[in-house]
MARBA-3410 file (N, C-alpha, C, O; in Angstrom, 1 decimal):
151
-47.3,-13.3,6.4,-45.8,-13.9,7.0,-46.1,-14.7,7.7,-45.3,-15.7,7.7 ~ -47.6,-14.6,8.9,-48.0,-15.5,9.9,-47.9,-16.4,9.9,-47.4,-17.3,10.5 ~ -49.3,-16.3,8.1,-49.1,-17.8,7.5,-48.3,-18.7,7.1,-48.4,-19.9,7.2 ~ -46.7,-17.6,6.3,-45.9,-18.4,5.7,-45.3,-19.1,7.0,-44.7,-20.2,7.2 ~ -45.7,-17.9,8.2,-44.4,-19.5,9.0,-44.9,-20.4,9.5,-44.3,-21.3,10.1
-46.4,-20.4,9.5,-47.4,-21.9,10.1,-47.3,-22.6,9.5,-47.1,-23.7,10.0 ~ -47.3,-22.6,7.9,-46.9,-23.3,7.2,-45.3,-24.3,7.2,-45.1,-25.4,7.5 ~ -44.4,-22.8,6.7,-43.5,-23.8,7.4,-42.7,-25.0,8.2,-41.9,-25.9,8.1 ~ -43.6,-24.2,9.3,-43.5,-25.0,10.9,-44.4,-25.9,10.6,-44.6,-26.6,11.6 ~ -45.1,-26.4,9.7,-46.0,-27.6,9.5,-45.3,-28.6,8.4,-45.2,-29.7,8.7
-44.9,-28.2,7.1,-43.8,-28.9,6.4,-42.5,-29.1,7.6,-42.2,-30.3,7.5 ~ -42.0,-28.6,8.4,-41.0,-28.7,8.5,-40.7,-30.4,10.0,-39.8,-31.3,10.3 ~ -42.6,-29.7,10.8,-42.8,-31.4,11.2,-42.7,-32.2,11.0,-42.2,-33.1,11.6 ~ -43.9,-32.1,8.9,-44.1,-34.1,8.2,-42.5,-34.2,7.9,-41.9,-35.0,8.8 ~ -41.7,-33.8,7.2,-40.4,-33.6,7.3,-39.6,-34.7,8.1,-39.3,-35.8,7.9
-39.4,-33.7,9.3,-39.1,-34.7,10.6,-39.7,-36.2,11.2,-39.3,-37.1,11.9 ~ -41.0,-35.7,10.6,-41.3,-37.4,10.7,-41.1,-37.7,10.2,-41.2,-38.9,10.6 ~ -40.4,-37.6,8.5,-40.4,-39.1,8.0,-38.8,-39.2,8.0,-38.2,-40.2,7.5 ~ -38.3,-38.0,8.6,-36.4,-38.7,8.8,-36.6,-39.0,10.2,-35.8,-38.4,10.8 ~ -37.3,-39.7,10.9,-37.2,-40.2,11.6,-37.5,-41.3,11.1,-36.6,-42.2,11.0
-38.5,-41.5,10.7,-39.3,-43.2,10.4,-38.0,-43.5,9.3,-37.8,-44.7,9.1 ~ -37.0,-42.7,8.7,-35.9,-43.4,7.8,-34.5,-43.6,8.6,-33.6,-44.2,8.1 ~ -34.6,-43.1,9.9,-33.0,-43.2,10.7,-32.2,-42.2,10.3,-31.4,-42.5,9.4 ~ -32.1,-41.0,10.7,-31.1,-40.7,10.4,-29.3,-40.9,9.8,-28.9,-42.0,10.2 ~ -28.7,-40.4,9.3,-27.5,-40.8,9.5,-26.7,-40.1,10.8,-27.1,-39.1,11.4
-25.5,-40.7,10.9,-24.6,-40.9,12.0,-24.2,-39.2,11.5,-24.2,-38.2,12.2 ~ -24.0,-39.5,10.3,-23.1,-38.2,9.5,-23.3,-36.6,10.1,-22.5,-35.7,10.4 ~ -25.0,-36.6,10.1,-25.7,-35.4,10.7,-25.9,-35.0,11.5,-26.8,-34.1,11.5 ~ -24.6,-35.9,13.2,-24.7,-36.2,14.3,-23.7,-34.7,14.6,-24.1,-33.6,15.2 ~ -22.4,-34.9,14.2,-21.9,-33.4,13.9,-21.9,-32.5,13.3,-22.8,-32.2,12.5
-20.4,-31.5,13.6,-20.7,-29.8,12.0,-20.4,-30.4,11.3,-20.5,-31.6,11.3 ~ -20.1,-29.6,10.5,-19.8,-29.5,9.6,-18.7,-29.1,9.0,-18.1,-28.8,10.0 ~ -17.8,-28.7,7.9,-16.0,-28.8,7.6,-17.2,-27.4,6.9,-18.5,-27.4,6.9 ~ -16.3,-26.4,6.4,-16.8,-24.6,6.1,-17.3,-25.1,4.7,-16.5,-25.8,4.1 ~ -18.8,-24.8,3.8,-18.8,-24.4,2.1,-18.0,-23.0,1.7,-18.4,-22.0,2.3
-17.1,-23.0,0.8,-16.7,-22.4,-0.1,-18.2,-21.2,-0.6,-19.3,-21.3,-1.1 ~ -17.3,-20.1,0.1,-18.7,-18.9,0.3,-17.9,-17.5,-0.1,-16.7,-17.5,0.3 ~ -18.3,-16.7,-0.6,-18.0,-15.3,-0.9,-19.3,-14.3,-1.1,-20.3,-14.5,-1.7 ~ -18.9,-13.1,-0.5,-19.5,-12.1,-0.2,-20.8,-12.4,0.2,-21.6,-11.6,-0.4 ~ -21.3,-13.2,0.9,-22.9,-13.8,1.9,-21.8,-13.8,3.3,-20.6,-14.2,3.5
-23.3,-13.1,4.4,-23.2,-13.3,5.8,-24.1,-14.0,6.1,-25.1,-13.9,5.3 ~ -24.3,-15.3,7.5,-25.5,-15.7,7.6,-24.9,-15.0,9.0,-23.8,-14.7,9.4 ~ -26.2,-14.9,9.3,-26.6,-14.4,11.0,-28.2,-15.6,11.7,-29.4,-15.7,11.3 ~ -27.5,-16.5,13.1,-28.8,-16.9,14.0,-29.8,-15.9,14.4,-29.6,-15.0,15.2 ~ -30.9,-16.4,13.7,-32.0,-15.5,14.4,-33.2,-15.7,16.0,-33.9,-15.1,16.8
-32.7,-17.1,15.5,-33.1,-18.2,16.8,-33.3,-19.2,16.7,-33.3,-19.7,15.6 ~ -33.6,-20.2,17.8,-32.9,-21.4,17.6,-33.8,-22.3,19.2,-33.5,-21.8,20.3 ~ -34.6,-23.2,19.3,-35.3,-23.5,20.3,-34.9,-25.4,20.2,-34.9,-26.2,19.3 ~ -34.8,-25.5,21.2,-34.7,-27.1,20.7,-36.2,-27.7,21.6,-36.7,-27.0,22.4 ~ -36.7,-28.8,21.4,-37.5,-29.3,22.2,-39.1,-28.3,21.8,-40.1,-28.2,22.4
-38.5,-27.6,20.4,-40.3,-26.6,20.4,-41.0,-27.1,19.0,-41.6,-26.4,18.2 ~ -40.7,-28.7,19.0,-41.8,-29.7,18.2,-42.5,-30.3,19.1,-41.8,-31.0,19.9 ~ -44.0,-30.4,19.5,-44.7,-30.8,20.0,-45.1,-32.4,20.0,-46.2,-32.9,20.1 ~ -44.1,-32.9,19.9,-44.1,-34.4,19.8,-44.0,-35.3,20.8,-43.5,-34.6,21.7 ~ -44.2,-36.5,21.3,-43.5,-37.5,21.8,-42.8,-38.3,21.4,-42.5,-39.3,22.1
-42.4,-38.3,19.9,-41.7,-39.0,18.7,-40.0,-38.2,18.5,-38.9,-38.7,18.2 ~ -40.6,-36.6,18.9,-39.8,-35.8,18.3,-38.9,-35.0,19.1,-37.7,-34.6,18.9 ~ -39.7,-34.8,20.0,-38.7,-34.0,21.3,-37.7,-34.1,21.8,-37.7,-35.0,22.7 ~ -36.6,-33.4,21.7,-35.7,-33.8,22.3,-34.0,-34.1,21.1,-32.8,-34.0,21.4 ~ -34.7,-34.3,20.1,-34.3,-35.3,19.1,-33.7,-33.9,17.7,-32.8,-34.2,16.9
-34.3,-32.9,17.6,-34.7,-32.0,16.8,-34.7,-30.5,17.1,-35.6,-30.1,17.9 ~ -34.2,-29.9,16.7,-34.6,-28.0,16.8,-35.0,-27.2,15.7,-34.7,-27.7,14.6 ~ -35.3,-26.5,15.7,-35.8,-25.0,15.0,-35.2,-24.0,14.7,-35.3,-23.1,15.5 ~ -34.6,-23.8,13.6,-33.4,-22.5,13.9,-34.8,-21.7,12.5,-35.5,-22.2,11.7 ~ -34.4,-20.2,12.8,-34.2,-19.6,12.2,-33.0,-18.6,12.1,-32.7,-17.9,13.1
-32.5,-18.5,11.0,-31.8,-17.6,10.7,-31.7,-16.7,9.4,-32.7,-17.0,8.7 ~ -31.1,-15.9,8.8,-31.0,-15.1,7.4,-29.4,-14.9,6.6,-28.3,-14.8,7.2 ~ -29.5,-14.8,5.2,-28.2,-15.1,4.9,-28.5,-14.1,3.9,-29.3,-14.3,3.0 ~ -27.6,-12.9,4.2,-27.0,-11.9,2.7,-25.9,-12.3,2.0,-24.8,-12.8,2.2 ~ -26.7,-12.0,1.0,-25.4,-11.9,-0.4,-25.6,-10.7,-1.0,-26.5,-10.0,-1.4
-24.0,-10.4,-0.8,-23.9,-9.3,-1.3,-23.7,-9.4,-3.3,-23.4,-10.5,-3.9 ~ -24.0,-8.1,-4.1,-23.6,-8.8,-5.4,-22.9,-9.9,-5.8,-21.8,-10.1,-5.1 ~ -23.1,-10.6,-6.8,-21.8,-12.0,-7.1,-21.3,-12.5,-6.0,-20.3,-13.1,-6.1 ~ -22.3,-12.0,-4.4,-22.3,-13.4,-3.4,-22.9,-14.9,-4.1,-23.7,-15.1,-5.0 ~ -21.8,-16.0,-3.2,-22.5,-17.3,-3.7,-22.6,-18.0,-2.4,-22.3,-17.6,-1.3
-23.0,-19.3,-3.0,-22.3,-20.8,-1.7,-22.1,-21.7,-2.5,-22.9,-22.3,-3.3 ~ -21.6,-21.8,-2.4,-20.7,-23.1,-3.6,-21.3,-24.6,-3.3,-22.0,-24.7,-2.3 ~ -21.0,-25.6,-3.9,-22.2,-26.6,-3.9,-22.0,-27.4,-2.4,-21.0,-27.8,-1.8 ~ -23.4,-27.5,-2.1,-23.3,-28.3,-0.6,-24.1,-28.7,-0.6,-24.6,-28.5,-1.8 ~ -25.2,-29.6,0.5,-26.6,-30.1,0.8,-26.5,-29.3,2.1,-25.7,-28.3,2.3
-27.4,-29.8,2.9,-27.4,-29.7,4.4,-28.2,-30.9,5.0,-29.0,-31.7,4.6 ~ -27.3,-30.5,6.9,-27.6,-31.0,7.9,-29.2,-31.3,8.3,-29.4,-32.0,9.2 ~ -30.5,-30.6,7.4,-31.5,-31.0,8.1,-32.8,-30.0,7.1,-32.2,-29.0,6.6 ~ -33.7,-30.1,6.8,-35.2,-29.7,5.7,-35.1,-28.2,6.3,-35.1,-27.7,7.4 ~ -35.1,-27.8,5.0,-35.6,-26.3,5.5,-36.4,-25.4,4.6,-36.8,-25.8,3.5
-36.7,-24.6,5.0,-37.9,-23.7,3.6,-37.3,-22.3,3.7,-37.3,-21.6,4.7 ~ -36.7,-21.9,2.5,-36.4,-20.8,2.4,-36.8,-19.5,1.9,-36.7,-19.1,0.7 ~ -37.2,-18.7,3.0,-38.2,-17.4,2.3,-37.3,-15.9,1.4,-37.4,-14.9,2.1 ~ -37.0,-15.8,0.8,-36.8,-14.1,-0.1,-37.5,-13.2,0.5,-38.8,-13.3,0.5 ~ -36.8,-12.1,1.1,-37.2,-10.9,1.4,-36.3,-9.8,0.8,-36.5,-8.7,1.2
-35.6,-9.9,0.1,-35.1,-8.7,-0.9,-34.7,-9.3,-1.8,-34.6,-10.5,-1.8 ~ -34.4,-8.4,-2.9,-33.5,-9.1,-4.2,-34.3,-10.5,-4.3,-35.1,-11.0,-3.6 ~ -33.6,-10.9,-5.8,-33.6,-13.0,-5.9,-32.4,-13.4,-6.4,-31.7,-12.9,-7.2 ~ -32.3,-15.0,-5.6,-31.8,-15.4,-6.0,-31.7,-16.5,-6.5,-32.8,-17.0,-6.5 ~ -30.7,-17.2,-7.1,-31.0,-18.2,-7.7,-30.1,-19.5,-7.4,-28.9,-19.7,-7.1
-30.9,-20.1,-7.6,-30.5,-21.9,-6.9,-29.8,-22.4,-8.0,-30.4,-22.0,-9.0 ~ -29.1,-22.8,-8.1,-28.1,-24.5,-8.9,-28.7,-26.0,-8.9,-27.7,-26.8,-9.1 ~ -29.5,-26.5,-8.8,-29.0,-28.1,-8.7,-29.1,-28.9,-9.8,-30.1,-28.7,-10.5 ~ -28.2,-29.9,-10.2,-28.0,-30.5,-11.1,-27.9,-30.2,-12.4,-28.1,-30.9,-13.4 ~ -27.3,-28.7,-12.1,-27.4,-28.1,-14.0,-28.1,-26.9,-13.7,-27.7,-25.8,-14.0
-29.5,-27.0,-12.9,-30.5,-26.4,-13.8,-31.2,-25.1,-12.7,-32.0,-25.3,-11.9 ~ -30.6,-23.7,-13.0,-30.9,-22.8,-12.7,-33.0,-22.5,-12.1,-34.0,-22.7,-12.8 ~ -32.7,-22.0,-10.5,-34.3,-22.0,-10.2,-34.3,-20.4,-10.0,-33.1,-20.2,-10.1 ~ -34.8,-19.1,-9.8,-34.9,-17.8,-9.3,-35.9,-17.7,-8.8,-37.1,-17.7,-9.1 ~ -35.3,-17.4,-7.7,-36.8,-16.7,-6.4,-36.4,-15.5,-6.4,-35.2,-15.1,-6.6
-37.7,-14.5,-5.9,-38.0,-13.4,-5.7,-38.1,-13.0,-4.7,-38.3,-13.9,-3.9 ~ -38.2,-11.7,-4.0,-38.5,-11.0,-2.5,-39.9,-11.6,-2.7,-40.5,-11.5,-3.8 ~ -40.8,-12.4,-1.3,-41.8,-12.8,-1.6,-42.3,-14.2,-1.7,-43.3,-14.8,-1.3 ~ -41.2,-14.7,-2.4,-40.8,-16.3,-2.3,-40.4,-17.5,-2.3,-39.4,-17.6,-3.0 ~ -40.7,-18.4,-1.9,-40.0,-19.5,-0.9,-39.6,-20.7,-1.6,-40.4,-21.1,-2.4
-38.4,-21.4,-1.3,-38.6,-22.7,-1.5,-38.7,-23.7,-0.4,-39.1,-23.5,0.7 ~ -38.2,-24.7,-1.0,-38.1,-25.8,-0.1,-36.6,-26.6,0.0,-36.3,-26.9,-1.1 ~ -36.2,-26.8,0.4,-35.0,-27.2,0.7,-35.3,-29.0,1.6,-35.9,-28.9,2.6 ~ -34.7,-30.2,1.2,-35.0,-31.3,1.7,-33.4,-31.8,2.3,-33.1,-32.9,2.6 ~ -32.8,-30.9,2.3,-31.4,-30.9,3.1,-30.8,-32.0,2.2,-29.7,-31.6,1.8
-31.0,-33.1,1.7,-30.7,-34.2,0.3,-29.7,-33.6,-0.7,-28.5,-33.7,-0.8 ~ -30.8,-32.8,-1.6,-29.9,-32.3,-2.7,-28.9,-31.0,-2.6,-29.1,-30.0,-2.0 ~ -27.9,-31.5,-3.6,-26.7,-31.0,-3.3,-27.0,-30.0,-4.5,-27.4,-30.3,-5.6 ~ -26.6,-28.7,-4.2,-27.3,-27.4,-4.5,-26.2,-25.8,-4.3,-25.6,-25.7,-3.2 ~ -26.2,-24.8,-5.3,-25.0,-23.5,-4.9,-25.9,-22.9,-5.2,-26.9,-23.3,-5.8
-25.9,-21.4,-4.5,-26.6,-20.4,-4.7,-25.9,-19.5,-5.2,-24.7,-19.5,-4.9 ~ -26.5,-18.6,-6.1,-25.8,-17.1,-6.6,-26.7,-16.1,-6.3,-27.9,-16.2,-6.5 ~ -26.3,-15.0,-5.7,-27.0,-13.4,-6.3,-26.3,-12.9,-7.8,-25.1,-12.6,-7.9 ~ -27.2,-13.0,-8.7,-26.4,-12.6,-10.0,-27.0,-11.4,-10.6,-27.1,-11.2,-11.8 ~ -27.4,-10.2,-9.2,-28.1,-9.1,-9.3,-26.5,-8.0,-9.1,-25.4,-8.2,-8.7
-27.4,-6.8,-9.6,-26.3,-5.8,-8.6,-26.8,-5.2,-7.4,-26.3,-4.2,-7.0 ~ -28.0,-5.9,-6.8,-28.3,-5.6,-5.4,-28.3,-6.1,-4.2,-27.9,-7.2,-4.5 ~ -28.5,-6.1,-2.9,-28.4,-7.1,-2.0,-29.5,-7.6,-1.7,-30.5,-7.0,-1.6 ~ -29.3,-9.2,-1.5,-30.3,-10.4,-1.1,-30.5,-10.7,-0.1,-29.6,-11.4,0.3 ~ -31.4,-10.7,0.8,-31.3,-11.5,2.2,-32.8,-12.5,1.7,-33.6,-12.3,0.8
-32.5,-13.7,2.7,-33.0,-15.0,2.5,-33.1,-15.3,4.1,-32.1,-15.0,4.8 ~ -34.2,-15.8,4.8,-34.8,-15.9,5.5,-34.4,-17.8,5.5,-34.8,-18.5,4.5 ~ -33.6,-18.4,6.9,-33.7,-19.6,6.7,-34.5,-20.5,7.5,-33.8,-21.0,8.4 ~ -36.0,-21.0,7.5,-36.4,-22.0,8.8,-35.7,-23.3,8.3,-35.5,-23.8,7.2 ~ -35.3,-23.8,10.1,-34.7,-25.2,8.7,-35.0,-26.2,10.6,-35.0,-25.8,11.8
-35.1,-27.3,10.1,-35.1,-28.4,11.3,-33.9,-29.2,11.4,-33.7,-30.0,10.5 ~ -32.9,-29.3,12.4,-31.2,-29.8,12.7,-31.5,-30.5,14.0,-32.3,-30.1,14.9 ~ -30.9,-31.7,13.8,-30.4,-32.6,14.9,-30.3,-31.5,16.1,-29.9,-30.4,16.1 ~ -30.8,-32.2,17.2,-30.8,-30.8,18.7,-29.2,-30.2,18.9,-28.8,-29.1,19.3 ~ -28.1,-31.8,18.6,-27.1,-31.3,19.1,-25.9,-30.8,17.7,-24.7,-31.0,17.6
-26.9,-30.1,16.9,-26.0,-29.4,16.2,-25.5,-28.3,16.0,-26.3,-27.4,16.4 ~ -24.5,-27.9,15.6,-23.9,-26.5,16.0,-23.3,-26.0,14.3,-23.0,-26.7,13.3 ~ -23.5,-24.7,14.6,-22.6,-24.2,13.6,-24.0,-24.1,12.4,-25.2,-24.2,12.6 ~ -22.6,-23.7,10.7,-24.1,-23.7,9.8,-24.8,-25.1,9.7,-24.6,-26.0,10.6 ~ -25.7,-25.3,8.4,-25.9,-26.4,8.4,-25.7,-26.7,7.1,-26.1,-27.8,6.7
-24.9,-25.8,6.2,-24.3,-26.7,5.5,-23.3,-27.3,5.3,-22.2,-26.9,5.8 ~ -23.3,-28.3,4.4,-22.2,-29.7,4.3,-21.6,-29.5,3.1,-22.3,-29.7,2.1 ~ -20.0,-29.0,2.9,-19.6,-29.2,2.0,-19.6,-30.9,1.3,-19.6,-32.0,1.8 ~ -19.6,-30.4,-0.7,-19.6,-31.5,-0.8,-18.4,-32.5,-1.4,-17.9,-31.9,-2.3 ~ -17.7,-33.7,-1.3,-16.4,-33.7,-1.5,-16.2,-33.8,-2.8,-17.1,-34.2,-3.6
-14.8,-33.3,-3.3,-14.4,-32.8,-4.6,-13.6,-34.1,-5.2,-13.2,-34.0,-6.4
END
């Protein structure tokens, strides 16, 4: 698990460096409206500003660790995120649908989310699903990192 966290942090640092180079949109600096969610709860586990030791990034980003718990038939509707992250399934299996293509991730597996890709998440099982969310967000970001898609 420690090795996974080290890899997750390394990928997030690289992604942040790319985002800084591309100049993040001002839309990412405000909290989003809610995304349609059913039978899923999220909780913040840890958050730290200035956690990246880089003169370019300090004070601009924060790292966040959260957990999403999906009950049977739980889902999060179409959305994207305010920053990149790695999702790690700790229990059950989650289905992520992007561009109409489903991908199933089981306990012990992880997947990368660039933040820019529109997707939906589903618990299509009869059991509870738990997903740890390692994210890099703008330092002034408040609340959920999910951003709804205009219909």
